[in-house]
C-alpha positions in Angstrom: 12.1 -25.1 63.5 12.1 -22.1 66.1 10.5 -24.5 68.8 13.3 -27.1 67.9 15.9 -24.5 68.2 14.7 -23.3 71.5 14.3 -26.6 72.9 17.9 -27.4 71.8 19.1 -24.3 73.4 17.4 -24.7 76.6 18.7 -28.2 76.6 22.3 -26.8 76.6 21.4 -24.3 79.2 20.4 -26.8 81.8 23.2 -29.2 81.2 25.6 -26.3 81.5 24.7 -25.6 84.9 26.2 -28.7 86.6 29.3 -28.2 84.6 30.0 -24.6 84.7 33.2 -24.0 86.7 33.2 -22.0 90.0 29.5 -21.1 89.6 28.0 -20.7 93.1 24.5 -20.3 91.9 24.5 -23.6 89.8 21.6 -26.2 90.2 22.2 -30.0 90.1 21.1 -32.0 87.0 21.8 -35.7 86.1 23.9 -36.2 83.0 24.4 -39.4 81.0 28.1 -40.1 80.6 28.1 -40.4 76.7 26.1 -37.2 76.4 28.0 -34.6 74.1 28.2 -31.0 75.5 29.3 -28.0 73.6 32.3 -26.5 75.5 35.2 -24.2 75.3 38.6 -25.4 76.4 41.4 -22.9 77.2 45.0 -24.0 77.6 48.2 -23.0 79.0 50.7 -21.2 76.7 53.5 -23.5 75.9 56.9 -22.8 75.0 57.4 -22.8 71.2 59.3 -25.8 69.8 61.4 -23.6 67.2 62.9 -20.1 67.7 60.4 -17.4 66.9 61.9 -14.4 68.7 62.3 -12.4 65.6 59.0 -13.3 64.1 56.2 -10.4 63.8 54.2 -10.3 67.0 51.0 -11.2 65.3 52.6 -14.5 63.7 54.3 -15.3 67.3 50.8 -15.1 68.8 49.0 -17.3 66.3 52.0 -19.7 66.4 52.0 -20.1 70.3 48.3 -20.7 70.4 48.2 -23.2 67.8 51.2 -24.9 69.1 49.5 -24.9 72.6 46.2 -26.4 71.2 48.1 -28.9 69.0 50.0 -30.5 72.2 46.6 -31.0 74.1 44.7 -32.5 71.3 47.6 -34.9 70.4 47.6 -36.1 74.2 43.6 -36.4 74.3 42.7 -37.1 71.1 39.9 -34.3 71.1 39.1 -32.7 67.7 38.8 -28.8 67.9 36.0 -27.2 66.0 37.0 -23.5 66.3 40.4 -22.2 67.7 41.1 -18.8 69.2 44.4 -16.6 68.8 45.0 -14.2 71.6 43.2 -16.8 74.1 44.8 -20.0 73.4 41.7 -22.5 73.2 39.2 -24.1 71.2 35.6 -25.4 70.9 34.7 -28.9 70.8 32.1 -31.4 71.8 32.9 -33.8 74.7 31.3 -36.1 77.2 30.7 -35.6 80.9 33.4 -38.1 81.6 35.8 -36.2 79.4 35.2 -32.9 81.3 36.3 -34.8 84.5 39.4 -36.0 82.9 40.4 -33.0 81.3 40.3 -31.2 84.6 43.1 -33.2 85.7 45.0 -32.8 82.5 48.4 -30.8 82.9 48.3 -27.6 80.2 44.6 -27.4 80.5 43.7 -23.7 82.1 39.8 -24.3 82.0 36.6 -26.2 80.6 33.6 -23.9 80.2 30.3 -24.6 78.7 29.6 -22.9 75.6 26.5 -21.4 77.1 24.0 -19.3 75.2 23.9 -15.3 75.4 21.1 -12.9 74.6 20.6 -9.4 73.7 19.8 -7.1 76.4 16.6 -5.5 75.2 16.8 10.5 70.7 15.9 12.1 73.6 18.6 10.5 75.7 21.4 12.5 73.9 19.9 15.8 75.7 19.6 14.2 79.1 23.3 13.4 79.2 24.1 16.8 77.4 26.0 15.0 74.8 24.8 17.6 72.4 26.6 20.6 74.6 29.6 18.5 74.0 29.3 18.9 70.2 29.8 22.7 70.2 33.1 22.4 71.8 35.8 23.0 69.3 39.6 22.6 70.0 41.9 24.2 67.3 38.9 24.1 64.9 38.2 20.5 65.6 34.6 19.6 67.0 34.1 17.1 69.7 31.8 14.8 68.0 33.7 11.5 67.7 35.9 11.9 64.8 38.8 9.4 64.3 37.4 7.2 67.1 35.9 3.7 66.3 33.6 1.6 68.3 33.3 -2.3 68.0 29.8 -3.3 68.3 29.4 -6.7 69.2 25.7 -7.6 68.5 23.5 -9.0 65.9 25.5 -7.2 63.1 24.6 -3.5 61.7 22.5 -2.6 58.8 25.1 -0.6 57.0 22.6 0.4 54.3 20.7 2.6 56.5 21.1 6.3 55.5 21.8 7.3 59.3 24.5 4.7 59.2 26.5 5.3 56.0 24.0 4.2 53.6 26.4 1.8 51.9 25.5 -1.0 49.5 26.8 -4.5 50.2 29.3 -4.4 47.5 30.7 -1.1 49.1 30.9 -2.7 52.3 32.5 -5.8 51.4 35.4 -3.9 49.5 36.0 -1.7 52.5 34.5 1.6 51.1 32.0 2.7 53.6 32.7 5.7 55.7 30.3 4.9 58.7 30.6 1.0 59.2 34.2 0.4 58.4 34.3 -3.4 58.5 33.6 -6.6 60.8 32.8 -10.1 60.8 29.9 -12.6 60.9 30.7 -15.3 63.2 27.3 -16.8 63.2 27.5 -17.6 59.4 31.3 -17.5 59.5 31.9 -14.8 56.6 32.8 -11.0 56.2 29.3 -9.8 55.8 27.7 -9.0 59.5 24.5 -7.5 58.1 21.8 -7.3 60.7 18.8 -9.5 60.6 17.1 -8.7 63.8 17.3 -4.8 64.2 18.9 -5.0 67.9 22.5 -4.1 66.7 21.2 -1.5 64.3 19.3 0.2 67.0 22.6 0.2 69.0 24.7 1.4 66.3 22.3 4.5 65.8 22.5 5.4 69.2 26.2 5.4 69.5 26.9 7.2 66.1 23.9 7.7 64.1 24.2 10.7 61.5 21.3 11.5 59.7 17.5 11.2 60.5 18.9 9.7 63.9 21.9 11.4 65.6 23.8 9.3 68.2 25.7 10.3 70.8 29.1 10.4 68.9 27.8 11.3 65.3 31.2 11.5 63.6 32.7 8.4 65.3 32.8 5.2 63.0 31.7 1.6 63.8 32.8 -2.1 63.3 30.1 -4.7 63.1 30.6 -8.0 65.0 27.8 -10.3 64.5 27.6 -13.0 67.3 23.6 -13.1 67.6 21.5 -14.9 65.2 18.1 -13.8 63.8 16.4 -14.7 67.2 18.8 -12.6 69.1 20.7 -15.6 70.6 24.4 -16.6 70.3 27.1 -18.5 72.3 30.2 -17.8 74.4 32.5 -18.9 71.9 31.2 -16.6 69.4 31.5 -13.6 71.9 34.9 -14.6 72.6 36.0 -14.9 68.9 34.3 -11.3 68.4 36.3 -9.7 71.1 39.4 -11.2 69.9 38.6 -9.7 66.4 38.0 -6.2 67.9 41.5 -6.6 69.8 43.4 -7.8 66.5 42.1 -5.1 64.6 42.3 -2.2 67.0 45.5 -0.6 65.2 43.8 -1.2 61.7 40.6 0.8 62.6 41.7 2.6 65.8 39.1 0.7 68.0 39.1 2.5 71.2 35.8 1.1 72.7 34.1 -2.6 72.7 30.4 -2.3 73.2 28.4 -5.3 74.2 24.7 -5.0 74.7 24.3 -8.6 75.5 25.1 -11.2 78.3 23.8 -14.4 80.0 20.5 -15.1 81.2 19.9 -15.4 84.8 16.5 -17.2 85.0 15.0 -19.5 82.5 11.4 -19.2 81.0 10.2 -20.8 84.1 11.8 -18.5 86.4 14.5 -20.8 87.7 18.0 -19.5 88.1 20.3 -20.8 85.3 23.6 -20.4 87.4 24.8 -18.0 84.5 24.8 -14.9 86.4 27.1 -13.7 89.4 26.8 -12.4 92.6 30.5 -11.3 92.8 33.4 -10.8 90.0 33.4 -13.7 87.8 37.1 -13.2 86.3 38.0 -17.0 87.5 34.8 -18.6 86.1 34.2 -17.1 82.7 36.6 -17.8 79.6 36.4 -13.9 78.5 38.6 -12.6 81.2 42.0 -13.0 79.5 41.0 -11.1 76.2 39.2 -8.3 78.0 42.1 -7.8 80.2 44.2 -7.7 77.1 42.0 -4.9 75.6 42.2 -2.8 78.7 46.0 -3.1 78.6 45.8 -1.7 74.9 43.6 1.3 76.1 40.5 0.0 75.0 37.3 0.5 77.0 34.9 -2.6 77.4 31.4 -1.8 77.9 28.7 -4.4 78.9 25.2 -4.3 79.9 24.1 -6.0 83.3 21.0 -7.5 82.2 17.2 -6.8 82.3 15.9 -9.4 84.8 15.4 -7.1 87.8 17.8 -9.2 89.8 19.0 -7.4 92.9 21.8 -9.9 93.8 23.4 -10.9 90.5 24.5 -9.6 87.1 25.0 -11.0 83.6 28.3 -12.2 82.1 30.5 -10.6 80.6 29.3 -7.5 82.9 30.7 -9.4 86.0 34.2 -9.5 84.9 36.1 -6.8 86.8 37.6 -4.7 84.0 34.4 -4.1 82.3 32.3 -1.0 82.5 28.9 -2.1 83.6 25.8 -0.2 82.5 22.4 -0.2 83.7 19.4 1.7 82.7 17.6 5.0 84.2 14.2 6.7 82.5 14.3 10.2 80.9 13.0 11.4 84.2 16.0 10.2 85.9 14.4 7.4 88.0 16.2 4.2 88.3 15.3 1.5 85.9 14.0 -1.5 88.1 14.6 -4.2 85.3 18.2 -3.4 85.6 20.3 -6.4 87.1 22.6 -5.2 90.0 24.4 -6.6 93.1 26.1 -4.9 96.0 29.6 -5.5 95.0 29.5 -4.3 91.5 30.0 -0.4 90.5 27.4 0.4 87.7 26.7 3.3 85.4 23.5 4.5 84.6 22.2 6.0 81.1 18.7 6.4 79.8 17.1 3.0 78.6 13.6 3.4 78.3 11.8 4.2 74.9 15.1 5.2 73.1 14.4 6.0 69.5 17.1 4.9 66.9 17.7 3.3 63.7 16.2 0.1 62.7 16.1 -2.3 59.6 14.8 -1.2 56.3 15.6 2.5 56.7 13.1 2.8 59.5 13.5 3.9 63.2 12.0 2.4 66.5 11.6 2.7 70.2 13.2 0.0 72.4 14.2 -0.2 76.0 16.5 -2.1 78.0 19.9 -2.1 79.4 21.0 -2.6 75.7 20.1 0.8 74.9 21.7 2.2 77.9 25.1 0.6 77.0 25.7 2.2 73.6 25.0 5.7 75.3 27.7 5.3 77.6 30.1 3.9 74.9 29.3 7.1 72.9 29.9 9.1 75.9 33.2 7.4 76.3 34.2 8.1 72.7 33.3 12.0 73.1 35.4 11.9 76.6 38.4 10.3 75.0 38.2 12.7 71.7 38.1 15.9 74.0 41.0 14.7 76.2 43.0 13.8 73.3 42.5 17.3 71.8 43.5 19.3 74.9 46.2 17.3 76.2 47.7 15.7 73.1 47.7 12.4 74.8 45.1 9.5 75.3 42.7 9.1 78.1 43.7 6.0 80.1 40.7 3.4 79.9 41.3 2.8 83.8 40.0 6.2 84.6 36.7 6.2 82.6 34.6 5.1 85.3 35.8 7.4 88.0 35.5 10.7 85.8 31.7 9.6 84.8 31.0 8.7 88.5 32.3 11.9 89.7 30.6 14.3 87.4 27.2 12.5 87.1 23.8 12.5 88.7 23.3 10.4 91.7 20.0 8.3 91.4 18.8 6.1 94.0 17.5 2.7 93.7 14.7 2.4 96.1 14.5 -1.3 96.2 18.0 -1.8 97.6 18.7 1.7 98.6 21.7 2.0 96.4 22.7 5.1 94.6 24.3 4.8 91.1 25.5 7.6 88.8 23.6 8.5 85.6 26.4 9.9 83.3 26.6 13.5 82.1 28.9 13.6 79.2 29.3 17.4 79.1 30.4 17.4 82.8 32.7 14.8 82.4 34.3 16.4 79.3 34.6 19.8 80.8 36.1 18.4 84.1 39.2 17.6 82.0 40.1 21.2 81.3 38.5 22.6 84.7 40.7 22.8 88.1 38.4 21.7 91.2 37.4 24.2 93.8 40.1 26.3 95.5 39.9 25.9 99.4 41.3 27.9 102.1 41.4 26.7 105.8 43.2 28.4 108.4 43.5 28.1 112.4 45.1 30.8 114.5 47.0 28.1 116.6 47.5 24.4 116.4 48.1 23.9 120.4 45.7 25.2 122.9 44.9 24.2 126.8 41.5 23.2 128.0 39.3 26.2 128.5 40.9 28.1 125.6 39.3 28.8 122.5 40.3 28.6 118.7 39.4 30.5 115.7 38.6 28.8 112.5 38.3 30.6 109.0 37.5 29.0 105.5 36.3 29.7 102.1 35.5 27.7 99.0 36.0 29.4 95.7 35.3 28.2 92.0 35.0 30.3 88.8 32.0 28.0 87.8 30.4 28.2 91.1 30.4 26.1 94.3 27.5 23.2 94.5 28.3 22.1 97.8 30.5 22.8 100.9 30.9 20.9 104.1 33.1 21.7 107.0 33.5 18.9 109.8 35.4 19.2 113.2 36.1 15.5 114.7 37.3 14.8 118.3 40.0 12.6 119.3 37.6 9.5 118.9 36.6 10.6 115.2 33.1 11.8 116.3 31.8 14.9 114.6 31.4 17.5 117.1 30.6 20.4 114.6 29.7 20.9 111.0 28.7 23.7 108.6 27.8 23.7 105.0 28.5 27.5 104.6 30.8 28.5 101.7 32.8 30.9 103.8 32.7 31.5 107.5 34.7 32.4 110.7 33.8 30.6 113.9 35.3 30.7 117.2 35.2 27.3 119.3 35.7 27.1 123.1 35.5 24.6 126.1 31.6 23.9 125.6 32.7 21.8 122.4 36.5 21.4 122.9 36.2 19.5 126.4 38.5 16.7 125.7 42.1 16.7 125.4 43.9 15.0 122.4 44.1 15.6 118.5 41.2 17.4 116.6 40.8 17.3 112.9 39.2 20.0 110.7 38.0 18.9 107.4 36.8 21.0 104.7 35.3 19.5 101.5 33.7 21.2 98.3 32.8 20.4 94.8 31.6 22.7 92.1 28.9 22.5 89.5 30.6 20.1 87.4 31.0 17.7 90.4 34.8 18.4 90.6 36.2 17.9 94.3 38.5 19.3 96.6 39.2 18.4 100.1 41.6 19.9 102.8 42.2 19.3 106.2 44.3 20.5 109.5 44.7 19.2 112.7 45.1 21.0 116.3 46.0 19.6 119.8 44.4 20.2 123.0 46.4 19.7 126.1 45.6 19.5 129.9 45.9 22.6 132.0 49.4 23.2 133.3 50.1 22.6 137.1 50.7 25.6 139.2 54.5 26.3 139.9 55.2 26.5 143.8 56.3 29.8 145.1 60.0 29.9 145.4 60.1 33.1 147.9 60.7 32.2 151.7 57.8 32.9 154.1 57.7 36.3 155.5 55.7 38.0 158.0 53.9 40.2 155.5 56.1 43.5 156.1 59.1 41.9 154.0 61.2 40.8 156.9 61.9 37.5 158.3 59.1 35.4 159.9 58.3 36.6 163.4 60.3 35.7 166.3 63.7 35.9 164.4 66.4 38.0 166.0 68.4 38.7 162.9 71.7 38.2 164.2 74.0 37.6 167.2 73.5 41.0 168.7 69.9 41.5 167.7 68.8 44.6 165.9 67.8 44.6 162.3 68.2 41.9 159.9 70.6 42.1 157.0 69.2 42.4 153.9 68.7 39.0 152.0 70.3 38.7 148.8 67.6 38.0 146.1 68.2 35.1 144.0 67.9 35.2 140.3 64.3 34.0 139.5 65.2 31.8 136.3 68.0 29.9 138.0 66.3 29.4 141.2 63.3 27.7 139.1 65.3 25.6 137.3 67.2 24.4 140.0 64.0 23.7 141.8 62.4 21.7 138.9 65.5 19.6 138.9 65.6 18.8 142.7 65.0 15.3 143.7 65.0 15.7 147.5 61.6 15.3 149.1 62.4 17.7 152.0 60.5 20.8 152.4 61.7 23.2 149.6 61.2 26.6 151.6 63.7 25.2 154.4 66.3 24.6 151.6 65.6 27.9 150.6 66.1 29.5 154.2 69.3 27.6 154.9 71.0 28.4 151.7 70.4 32.2 152.5 72.1 31.8 155.9 75.0 30.3 154.4 75.4 33.2 151.8 75.2 35.6 155.0 78.1 33.5 156.8 80.2 33.4 153.8 79.9 37.2 153.1 80.7 37.9 156.9 83.8 35.7 156.9 85.1 37.5 153.7 84.6 40.7 155.2 86.5 39.6 158.5 89.6 38.2 156.2 89.5 41.4 154.1 89.8 43.7 157.3 92.7 41.4 159.0 94.7 41.6 155.6 94.3 45.3 155.2 95.5 46.0 158.8 98.5 43.6 158.3 99.4 45.4 155.2 99.1 49.0 157.1 101.6 47.6 159.9 104.1 46.6 157.6 104.3 50.0 156.1 104.7 52.0 159.4 107.8 49.4 160.3 109.5 50.3 157.0 
């Protein structure tokens, strides 16, 4: 039976390649026109035929989805097998010719192959320092994930395991378990998501085990969504329905993280590309995009493994959707896990994923490896980060900030094959970064304007109570070239024309980070100007003794030259700068002096004549 099942699944996968919308990696196969293909059809939301404005939100959503599906099926005579709520659409089986017809049908948003998905096959807690977070206490509340719930979409969870609540089947079905609170089995379509492979149970123990196995967030609770069968295989339609279940029940169970250690395969058993993985974001090519974006809008984090096929240019779906937190593997020695799927366009967080010990079926534990094991470590880390932030800020952490926080506070690990660095998360650093200010930087310049050949003094200091990890001061010239750098935490320097040899604007940049990885940066600019031109000397030429030039006779009767009035320097300079006459300026200055002498002499003569005339009149009287 297993052989027949695998043959059937591989046939579906091969048929899917030619029909998967917008998949650039697809190969070409010949299909018969009357062959039935399992597909997901998504439809555009239609305006309801009745007034539902005052209906409860859940009922409105269900009605709109049902109404939209009904209008399409009435026109096309297609019979739905399963319908969705938040993502209006349904699964069915249609022929190749019907697919082509539906692409042209108004109201159809997309037709997607219902392709197979697969499982992506505790010392790690110490590596990411989650255990250091547990001892933190805010107002007598420990940071171990209490009150936070992770929706685990996988092969189910063995809720009878002593580290996962130790419930009986009856207790679970009645909603009386305190660890695995509920869930659904989309493989068998019932309310009992019991695990039959161990994969989902292993994942659950990594996240929130609390017994012989201690997970990353041991006081967090879990939801079990079973979409993988006993062989670890499922389909896109089950995954879509599973994500919807988590979103629909967010408020009921306070679900803050959706964790998916699964995805599409990039290669088949013969090593051929399936066309189910992506070199770039796949939002327009996958049916999960809308519901994942809805989850993000509700402040839920969606975490998914990238896959284990050592691809260097593509990753699995749904990790390829832009708003997903993507996870790859590292070893316990902080070496990049070479089996991790990656591609240049995708930012990926790393977590230990080699020989991770966790819960398994029948009250056992086991060691497993893969991005499947790394993903729940990140999911548990997100729970601790959200819990801590909520305790110290009395508000919820925005899910869109999660990646940046982990990326800035983790350990950089290089992938030698692609020469790309990825961040291995450090939960304790991420948590403490939410209450710790970044380094304090002081950058002082003694001036912001100098001339060529002048010097400038630059002083800087980087300080942090936790300690400075790295400091870098750079000076860039007007063409953005680094002309000076220093890694000193505190220093004072003087720069002169040896380095500052070009006019223009220079930038001084000071950067530092502390031992938690928190960064600060500041910068200042200064300008270097050309040397000023020398101003002409406004004083008339002399013979060197203070008199007029040699050969001058002074006045009509000869003798000594009367003293020349000394012009006011500032006024003479201003007048000189504003002149537009091209004649020799020293000649203009000499002529002006002579005119002043004549005016003074004339004024003296007039004064004497007037005085003499006044005396004569007095005598006559």
